[in-house]
N, CA, C and O atoms as CSV, one atom per row, in Angstrom:
chain,resi,resn,atom,element,x,y,z
A,1,MET,N,N,-50.616,-95.268,106.405
A,1,MET,CA,C,-49.547,-94.785,107.144
A,1,MET,C,C,-48.275,-95.963,107.101
A,1,MET,O,O,-48.406,-97.184,107.016
A,2,GLY,N,N,-47.127,-95.234,107.181
A,2,GLY,CA,C,-45.858,-96.050,107.059
A,2,GLY,C,C,-45.472,-96.647,108.277
A,2,GLY,O,O,-45.927,-96.276,109.360
A,3,HIS,N,N,-44.584,-97.633,108.133
A,3,HIS,CA,C,-43.911,-98.216,109.394
A,3,HIS,C,C,-42.430,-97.774,109.399
A,3,HIS,O,O,-41.732,-97.894,108.392
A,4,LEU,N,N,-41.995,-97.288,110.496
A,4,LEU,CA,C,-40.712,-96.920,110.743
A,4,LEU,C,C,-39.761,-98.039,111.234
A,4,LEU,O,O,-39.953,-98.490,112.363
A,5,ARG,N,N,-38.857,-98.471,110.556
A,5,ARG,CA,C,-37.961,-99.652,110.936
A,5,ARG,C,C,-36.626,-99.046,111.292
A,5,ARG,O,O,-35.976,-98.500,110.401
A,6,PRO,N,N,-36.137,-99.105,112.615
A,6,PRO,CA,C,-34.759,-98.680,112.802
A,6,PRO,C,C,-33.734,-99.711,112.624
A,6,PRO,O,O,-34.032,-100.853,112.975
A,7,PHE,N,N,-32.505,-99.475,112.105
A,7,PHE,CA,C,-31.473,-100.344,111.864
A,7,PHE,C,C,-30.333,-99.771,112.843
A,7,PHE,O,O,-29.871,-98.642,112.678
A,8,LEU,N,N,-29.882,-100.690,113.949
A,8,LEU,CA,C,-28.948,-100.233,114.886
A,8,LEU,C,C,-27.585,-100.925,114.691
A,8,LEU,O,O,-27.611,-102.156,114.726
A,9,LEU,N,N,-26.614,-100.429,114.528
A,9,LEU,CA,C,-25.122,-100.952,114.743
A,9,LEU,C,C,-24.804,-100.887,116.243
A,9,LEU,O,O,-25.054,-100.008,117.068
A,10,SER,N,N,-24.201,-102.034,116.357
A,10,SER,CA,C,-23.967,-102.316,117.983
A,10,SER,C,C,-22.418,-102.850,118.058
A,10,SER,O,O,-21.829,-103.272,117.063
A,11,GLU,N,N,-21.881,-102.782,119.258
A,11,GLU,CA,C,-20.724,-103.382,119.613
A,11,GLU,C,C,-21.113,-104.883,119.892
A,11,GLU,O,O,-20.215,-105.718,119.784
A,12,ASP,N,N,-22.254,-105.251,120.208
A,12,ASP,CA,C,-22.621,-106.558,120.601
A,12,ASP,C,C,-24.201,-106.720,120.258
A,12,ASP,O,O,-24.981,-106.776,121.209
A,13,ALA,N,N,-24.590,-106.781,119.218
A,13,ALA,CA,C,-25.879,-106.858,118.768
A,13,ALA,C,C,-26.858,-107.951,119.487
A,13,ALA,O,O,-28.019,-107.710,119.818
A,14,ARG,N,N,-26.237,-109.094,119.654
A,14,ARG,CA,C,-27.015,-110.129,120.414
A,14,ARG,C,C,-27.383,-109.785,121.756
A,14,ARG,O,O,-28.530,-109.975,122.162
A,15,SER,N,N,-26.384,-109.237,122.545
A,15,SER,CA,C,-26.628,-108.877,123.861
A,15,SER,C,C,-27.673,-107.604,123.913
A,15,SER,O,O,-28.595,-107.545,124.727
A,16,GLN,N,N,-27.423,-106.700,123.027
A,16,GLN,CA,C,-28.294,-105.520,122.977
A,16,GLN,C,C,-29.825,-106.052,122.603
A,16,GLN,O,O,-30.827,-105.550,123.111
A,17,ALA,N,N,-29.854,-106.960,121.799
A,17,ALA,CA,C,-31.304,-107.383,121.426
A,17,ALA,C,C,-31.919,-108.296,122.502
A,17,ALA,O,O,-33.143,-108.411,122.563
A,18,GLU,N,N,-31.113,-108.943,123.347
A,18,GLU,CA,C,-31.566,-109.621,124.557
A,18,GLU,C,C,-32.289,-108.489,125.394
A,18,GLU,O,O,-33.483,-108.544,125.688
A,19,PHE,N,N,-31.487,-107.515,125.726
A,19,PHE,CA,C,-31.794,-106.466,126.611
A,19,PHE,C,C,-33.210,-105.876,126.138
A,19,PHE,O,O,-34.112,-105.628,126.938
A,20,TYR,N,N,-33.300,-105.693,124.871
A,20,TYR,CA,C,-34.658,-105.031,124.222
A,20,TYR,C,C,-35.743,-105.931,124.415
A,20,TYR,O,O,-36.847,-105.483,124.726
A,21,THR,N,N,-35.527,-107.308,124.247
A,21,THR,CA,C,-36.549,-108.241,124.300
A,21,THR,C,C,-37.009,-108.408,125.740
A,21,THR,O,O,-38.206,-108.561,125.984
A,22,GLN,N,N,-36.172,-108.386,126.613
A,22,GLN,CA,C,-36.436,-108.350,128.209
A,22,GLN,C,C,-37.199,-107.094,128.560
A,22,GLN,O,O,-38.225,-107.149,129.238
A,23,SER,N,N,-36.712,-105.994,128.111
A,23,SER,CA,C,-37.371,-104.659,128.490
A,23,SER,C,C,-38.560,-104.356,127.804
A,23,SER,O,O,-39.528,-103.914,128.422
A,24,LEU,N,N,-38.589,-104.551,126.562
A,24,LEU,CA,C,-39.999,-104.270,125.726
A,24,LEU,C,C,-40.777,-105.386,125.422
A,24,LEU,O,O,-41.800,-105.236,124.754
A,25,GLY,N,N,-40.385,-106.639,125.877
A,25,GLY,CA,C,-41.213,-107.763,125.295
A,25,GLY,C,C,-40.900,-108.175,123.956
A,25,GLY,O,O,-40.266,-107.400,123.239
A,26,GLY,N,N,-41.288,-109.369,123.501
A,26,GLY,CA,C,-41.101,-109.658,121.995
A,26,GLY,C,C,-40.092,-110.759,121.881
A,26,GLY,O,O,-39.879,-111.471,122.862
A,27,GLU,N,N,-39.451,-110.951,120.743
A,27,GLU,CA,C,-38.573,-111.894,120.461
A,27,GLU,C,C,-37.654,-111.734,119.390
A,27,GLU,O,O,-38.000,-111.026,118.444
A,28,ILE,N,N,-36.490,-112.301,119.387
A,28,ILE,CA,C,-35.590,-112.323,118.269
A,28,ILE,C,C,-35.982,-113.359,117.272
A,28,ILE,O,O,-36.011,-114.533,117.640
A,29,VAL,N,N,-36.295,-113.033,116.015
A,29,VAL,CA,C,-36.855,-113.835,115.048
A,29,VAL,C,C,-35.710,-114.383,113.917
A,29,VAL,O,O,-35.934,-115.360,113.203
A,30,SER,N,N,-34.558,-113.669,113.870
A,30,SER,CA,C,-33.608,-114.289,112.981
A,30,SER,C,C,-32.240,-113.638,113.307
A,30,SER,O,O,-32.149,-112.481,113.716
A,31,VAL,N,N,-31.212,-114.434,113.104
A,31,VAL,CA,C,-29.884,-114.069,113.280
A,31,VAL,C,C,-29.038,-114.614,112.273
A,31,VAL,O,O,-29.007,-115.838,112.145
A,32,MET,N,N,-28.254,-113.786,111.442
A,32,MET,CA,C,-27.243,-114.268,110.580
A,32,MET,C,C,-26.006,-113.681,110.926
A,32,MET,O,O,-25.910,-112.491,111.229
A,33,THR,N,N,-25.006,-114.510,110.891
A,33,THR,CA,C,-23.537,-114.216,111.121
A,33,THR,C,C,-22.836,-114.030,109.813
A,33,THR,O,O,-23.361,-114.435,108.776
A,34,HIS,N,N,-21.676,-113.435,109.819
A,34,HIS,CA,C,-20.786,-113.318,108.657
A,34,HIS,C,C,-20.554,-114.589,108.075
A,34,HIS,O,O,-20.621,-114.710,106.852
A,35,GLU,N,N,-20.286,-115.559,108.815
A,35,GLU,CA,C,-19.824,-116.999,108.502
A,35,GLU,C,C,-21.079,-117.618,107.723
A,35,GLU,O,O,-20.861,-118.320,106.735
A,36,GLN,N,N,-22.271,-117.394,108.110
A,36,GLN,CA,C,-23.479,-117.897,107.595
A,36,GLN,C,C,-23.728,-117.276,106.327
A,36,GLN,O,O,-24.108,-117.960,105.377
A,37,ALA,N,N,-23.543,-116.007,106.227
A,37,ALA,CA,C,-24.022,-115.307,104.944
A,37,ALA,C,C,-22.948,-115.385,103.842
A,37,ALA,O,O,-23.267,-115.412,102.653
A,38,THR,N,N,-21.611,-115.424,104.277
A,38,THR,CA,C,-20.521,-115.446,103.150
A,38,THR,C,C,-19.573,-116.587,103.369
A,38,THR,O,O,-18.603,-116.691,102.617
A,39,GLY,N,N,-19.775,-117.467,104.354
A,39,GLY,CA,C,-18.878,-118.578,104.499
A,39,GLY,C,C,-17.539,-118.248,105.016
A,39,GLY,O,O,-16.597,-119.041,105.040
A,40,ALA,N,N,-17.510,-116.957,105.452
A,40,ALA,CA,C,-16.206,-116.414,106.061
A,40,ALA,C,C,-15.536,-117.374,107.154
A,40,ALA,O,O,-16.263,-117.967,107.951
A,41,GLN,N,N,-14.284,-117.508,107.183
A,41,GLN,CA,C,-13.551,-118.226,108.217
A,41,GLN,C,C,-12.420,-117.517,108.744
A,41,GLN,O,O,-11.286,-117.988,108.822
A,42,HIS,N,N,-12.797,-116.279,109.129
A,42,HIS,CA,C,-11.773,-115.424,109.783
A,42,HIS,C,C,-12.350,-114.816,111.150
A,42,HIS,O,O,-13.425,-115.168,111.637
A,43,GLU,N,N,-11.507,-113.871,111.693
A,43,GLU,CA,C,-11.910,-113.393,113.062
A,43,GLU,C,C,-13.275,-112.733,112.884
A,43,GLU,O,O,-13.866,-112.560,113.950
A,44,LEU,N,N,-13.844,-112.367,111.902
A,44,LEU,CA,C,-15.272,-111.588,111.843
A,44,LEU,C,C,-16.172,-112.664,111.602
A,44,LEU,O,O,-17.291,-112.249,111.301
A,45,LYS,N,N,-16.055,-114.073,111.635
A,45,LYS,CA,C,-17.034,-114.989,111.199
A,45,LYS,C,C,-18.307,-114.950,112.190
A,45,LYS,O,O,-19.446,-115.107,111.750
A,46,ASP,N,N,-18.062,-114.750,113.436
A,46,ASP,CA,C,-19.099,-114.801,114.354
A,46,ASP,C,C,-19.822,-113.420,114.526
A,46,ASP,O,O,-20.714,-113.331,115.369
A,47,LYS,N,N,-19.490,-112.400,113.803
A,47,LYS,CA,C,-20.088,-111.129,113.862
A,47,LYS,C,C,-21.459,-111.211,113.229
A,47,LYS,O,O,-21.665,-111.821,112.180
A,48,VAL,N,N,-22.405,-110.555,113.930
A,48,VAL,CA,C,-23.781,-110.610,113.238
A,48,VAL,C,C,-24.040,-109.491,112.116
A,48,VAL,O,O,-23.900,-108.287,112.332
A,49,ILE,N,N,-24.367,-109.947,111.106
A,49,ILE,CA,C,-24.479,-109.009,109.921
A,49,ILE,C,C,-26.075,-108.688,109.848
A,49,ILE,O,O,-26.419,-107.690,109.215
A,50,HIS,N,N,-26.914,-109.381,110.381
A,50,HIS,CA,C,-28.372,-109.225,110.276
A,50,HIS,C,C,-29.008,-109.746,111.429
A,50,HIS,O,O,-28.791,-110.937,111.648
A,51,LEU,N,N,-29.831,-109.064,112.315
A,51,LEU,CA,C,-30.540,-109.565,113.445
A,51,LEU,C,C,-31.875,-108.895,113.395
A,51,LEU,O,O,-31.867,-107.687,113.161
A,52,CYS,N,N,-33.075,-109.524,113.588
A,52,CYS,CA,C,-34.307,-108.897,113.442
A,52,CYS,C,C,-34.996,-109.331,114.752
A,52,CYS,O,O,-35.064,-110.527,115.036
A,53,LEU,N,N,-35.492,-108.406,115.527
A,53,LEU,CA,C,-36.176,-108.683,116.674
A,53,LEU,C,C,-37.571,-107.986,116.554
A,53,LEU,O,O,-37.659,-106.861,116.062
A,54,VAL,N,N,-38.572,-108.619,116.975
A,54,VAL,CA,C,-40.068,-108.026,116.987
A,54,VAL,C,C,-40.169,-107.782,118.507
A,54,VAL,O,O,-39.931,-108.626,119.372
A,55,VAL,N,N,-40.562,-106.485,118.713
A,55,VAL,CA,C,-40.919,-106.090,120.145
A,55,VAL,C,C,-42.522,-105.886,120.124
A,55,VAL,O,O,-43.223,-105.953,119.114
A,56,ALA,N,N,-42.951,-105.631,121.409
A,56,ALA,CA,C,-44.269,-105.481,121.592
A,56,ALA,C,C,-44.925,-104.634,120.489
A,56,ALA,O,O,-44.283,-103.752,119.919
A,57,GLY,N,N,-46.148,-104.893,120.205
A,57,GLY,CA,C,-46.947,-104.173,119.047
A,57,GLY,C,C,-46.539,-104.676,117.753
A,57,GLY,O,O,-47.078,-104.175,116.765
A,58,GLY,N,N,-45.713,-105.544,117.605
A,58,GLY,CA,C,-45.299,-106.036,116.250
A,58,GLY,C,C,-44.244,-105.105,115.534
A,58,GLY,O,O,-44.112,-105.231,114.316
A,59,ASN,N,N,-43.554,-104.259,116.158
A,59,ASN,CA,C,-42.540,-103.450,115.612
A,59,ASN,C,C,-41.217,-104.212,115.478
A,59,ASN,O,O,-40.735,-104.885,116.388
A,60,SER,N,N,-40.672,-104.049,114.263
A,60,SER,CA,C,-39.359,-104.725,114.086
A,60,SER,C,C,-38.180,-103.709,114.315
A,60,SER,O,O,-38.327,-102.509,114.081
A,61,ILE,N,N,-37.020,-104.235,114.775
A,61,ILE,CA,C,-35.937,-103.510,115.033
A,61,ILE,C,C,-34.903,-104.332,114.274
A,61,ILE,O,O,-34.892,-105.544,114.486
A,62,PHE,N,N,-34.070,-103.830,113.450
A,62,PHE,CA,C,-33.032,-104.680,112.700
A,62,PHE,C,C,-31.700,-104.099,113.380
A,62,PHE,O,O,-31.596,-102.935,113.767
A,63,MET,N,N,-30.679,-105.090,113.473
A,63,MET,CA,C,-29.466,-104.680,114.126
A,63,MET,C,C,-28.332,-105.610,113.517
A,63,MET,O,O,-28.564,-106.633,112.873
A,64,ALA,N,N,-27.160,-105.143,113.792
A,64,ALA,CA,C,-25.978,-105.642,113.233
A,64,ALA,C,C,-24.786,-105.444,114.133
A,64,ALA,O,O,-24.827,-104.417,114.810
A,65,ASP,N,N,-23.765,-106.197,114.272
A,65,ASP,CA,C,-22.490,-105.811,114.809
A,65,ASP,C,C,-21.667,-104.740,113.913
A,65,ASP,O,O,-21.563,-104.875,112.694
A,66,SER,N,N,-21.166,-103.805,114.539
A,66,SER,CA,C,-20.203,-102.880,113.841
A,66,SER,C,C,-18.965,-103.700,113.571
A,66,SER,O,O,-18.539,-104.524,114.381
A,67,PHE,N,N,-18.435,-103.461,112.471
A,67,PHE,CA,C,-17.068,-104.066,112.090
A,67,PHE,C,C,-15.871,-103.090,112.496
A,67,PHE,O,O,-14.724,-103.478,112.719
A,68,GLU,N,N,-16.280,-101.843,112.557
A,68,GLU,CA,C,-15.399,-100.885,112.928
A,68,GLU,C,C,-15.858,-100.028,114.121
A,68,GLU,O,O,-17.053,-99.774,114.269
A,69,PRO,N,N,-14.893,-99.568,114.996
A,69,PRO,CA,C,-15.225,-98.711,115.968
A,69,PRO,C,C,-16.153,-97.540,115.570
A,69,PRO,O,O,-16.037,-96.965,114.488
A,70,PHE,N,N,-17.120,-97.201,116.538
A,70,PHE,CA,C,-17.898,-96.033,115.995
A,70,PHE,C,C,-18.226,-95.197,117.265
A,70,PHE,O,O,-18.036,-95.693,118.376
A,71,THR,N,N,-18.666,-94.068,117.134
A,71,THR,CA,C,-19.174,-93.138,118.255
A,71,THR,C,C,-20.446,-93.482,118.679
A,71,THR,O,O,-21.340,-93.676,117.855
A,72,GLN,N,N,-20.661,-93.597,120.074
A,72,GLN,CA,C,-21.976,-93.973,120.497
A,72,GLN,C,C,-22.947,-93.064,119.994
A,72,GLN,O,O,-22.672,-91.866,119.931
A,73,GLY,N,N,-24.159,-93.542,119.595
A,73,GLY,CA,C,-25.217,-92.658,119.129
A,73,GLY,C,C,-25.069,-92.405,117.490
A,73,GLY,O,O,-25.976,-91.835,116.882
A,74,SER,N,N,-24.026,-92.805,116.905
A,74,SER,CA,C,-23.934,-92.757,115.362
A,74,SER,C,C,-24.363,-93.911,114.605
A,74,SER,O,O,-24.295,-93.888,113.376
A,75,GLY,N,N,-24.802,-94.927,115.237
A,75,GLY,CA,C,-24.977,-96.203,114.441
A,75,GLY,C,C,-26.496,-96.459,114.347
A,75,GLY,O,O,-26.968,-97.559,114.638
A,76,VAL,N,N,-27.240,-95.438,113.942
A,76,VAL,CA,C,-28.644,-95.508,113.713
A,76,VAL,C,C,-29.096,-95.069,112.339
A,76,VAL,O,O,-28.813,-93.965,111.872
A,77,SER,N,N,-29.828,-96.008,111.699
A,77,SER,CA,C,-30.458,-95.537,110.318
A,77,SER,C,C,-31.832,-95.940,110.531
A,77,SER,O,O,-32.109,-96.895,111.256
A,78,LEU,N,N,-32.728,-95.228,109.909
A,78,LEU,CA,C,-34.080,-95.350,109.755
A,78,LEU,C,C,-34.668,-95.722,108.500
A,78,LEU,O,O,-34.280,-95.054,107.541
A,79,ASN,N,N,-35.529,-96.648,108.265
A,79,ASN,CA,C,-36.117,-97.079,107.101
A,79,ASN,C,C,-37.683,-96.851,107.248
A,79,ASN,O,O,-38.295,-97.237,108.244
A,80,MET,N,N,-38.250,-96.235,106.247
A,80,MET,CA,C,-39.809,-96.216,106.387
A,80,MET,C,C,-40.437,-96.783,105.176
A,80,MET,O,O,-40.163,-96.406,104.037
A,81,ARG,N,N,-41.300,-97.715,105.475
A,81,ARG,CA,C,-41.944,-98.464,104.435
A,81,ARG,C,C,-43.552,-97.882,104.357
A,81,ARG,O,O,-44.245,-97.773,105.369
A,82,THR,N,N,-43.939,-97.593,103.238
A,82,THR,CA,C,-45.251,-97.039,103.107
A,82,THR,C,C,-45.864,-97.665,101.803
A,82,THR,O,O,-45.166,-98.230,100.961
A,83,LYS,N,N,-47.146,-97.529,101.709
A,83,LYS,CA,C,-47.866,-98.073,100.510
A,83,LYS,C,C,-47.816,-96.799,99.412
A,83,LYS,O,O,-48.128,-96.950,98.231
A,84,GLN,N,N,-47.424,-95.664,99.921
A,84,GLN,CA,C,-47.560,-94.436,99.046
A,84,GLN,C,C,-45.991,-94.041,98.872
A,84,GLN,O,O,-45.713,-92.856,99.055
A,85,ASN,N,N,-45.133,-94.783,98.594
A,85,ASN,CA,C,-43.744,-94.416,98.344
A,85,ASN,C,C,-43.555,-93.261,97.442
A,85,ASN,O,O,-42.638,-92.472,97.671
A,86,LEU,N,N,-44.340,-93.098,96.447
A,86,LEU,CA,C,-44.148,-92.071,95.412
A,86,LEU,C,C,-44.547,-90.767,95.999
A,86,LEU,O,O,-43.930,-89.751,95.681
A,87,LYS,N,N,-45.494,-90.730,96.799
A,87,LYS,CA,C,-45.987,-89.511,97.493
A,87,LYS,C,C,-45.094,-89.157,98.578
A,87,LYS,O,O,-44.997,-87.975,98.909
A,88,LEU,N,N,-44.447,-90.045,99.150
A,88,LEU,CA,C,-43.608,-89.858,100.382
A,88,LEU,C,C,-42.523,-88.892,100.075
A,88,LEU,O,O,-42.274,-87.957,100.836
A,89,GLY,N,N,-41.839,-89.113,98.911
A,89,GLY,CA,C,-40.645,-88.395,98.511
A,89,GLY,C,C,-40.865,-86.914,98.572
A,89,GLY,O,O,-39.942,-86.202,98.967
A,90,LYS,N,N,-41.904,-86.442,98.247
A,90,LYS,CA,C,-41.953,-84.839,98.177
A,90,LYS,C,C,-42.093,-84.339,99.551
A,90,LYS,O,O,-41.936,-83.130,99.717
A,91,HIS,N,N,-42.395,-85.165,100.670
A,91,HIS,CA,C,-42.604,-84.689,101.965
A,91,HIS,C,C,-41.200,-84.817,102.696
A,91,HIS,O,O,-41.006,-84.191,103.738
A,92,LEU,N,N,-40.331,-85.540,102.207
A,92,LEU,CA,C,-38.982,-85.800,102.839
A,92,LEU,C,C,-38.098,-84.773,102.277
A,92,LEU,O,O,-37.133,-84.455,102.972
A,93,GLN,N,N,-38.251,-84.218,101.179
A,93,GLN,CA,C,-37.404,-83.112,100.523
A,93,GLN,C,C,-37.500,-81.889,101.181
A,93,GLN,O,O,-36.615,-81.060,100.968
A,94,SER,N,N,-38.562,-81.580,102.066
A,94,SER,CA,C,-38.622,-80.275,102.752
A,94,SER,C,C,-37.623,-80.056,103.862
A,94,SER,O,O,-37.611,-78.991,104.481
């Protein structure tokens, strides 16, 4: 069976991740800022480009700060990892 991993864009990924860890249990396991990843030295340097938190049950949620304004509810992507990636494609095409 596959593992579903949501990727959430947020106005404040760190605060949202803290809320999830307090509400769901778990911990933030990694945070990378724009500065850490690219050496950026401008107004976006403290923006989170990757945050991983593991919540109860070992489920991972990935997050990042949005660089542009977005409509609430539109900042969600889903990734499914499975051992049977080749077989999965035909099910998703329906």
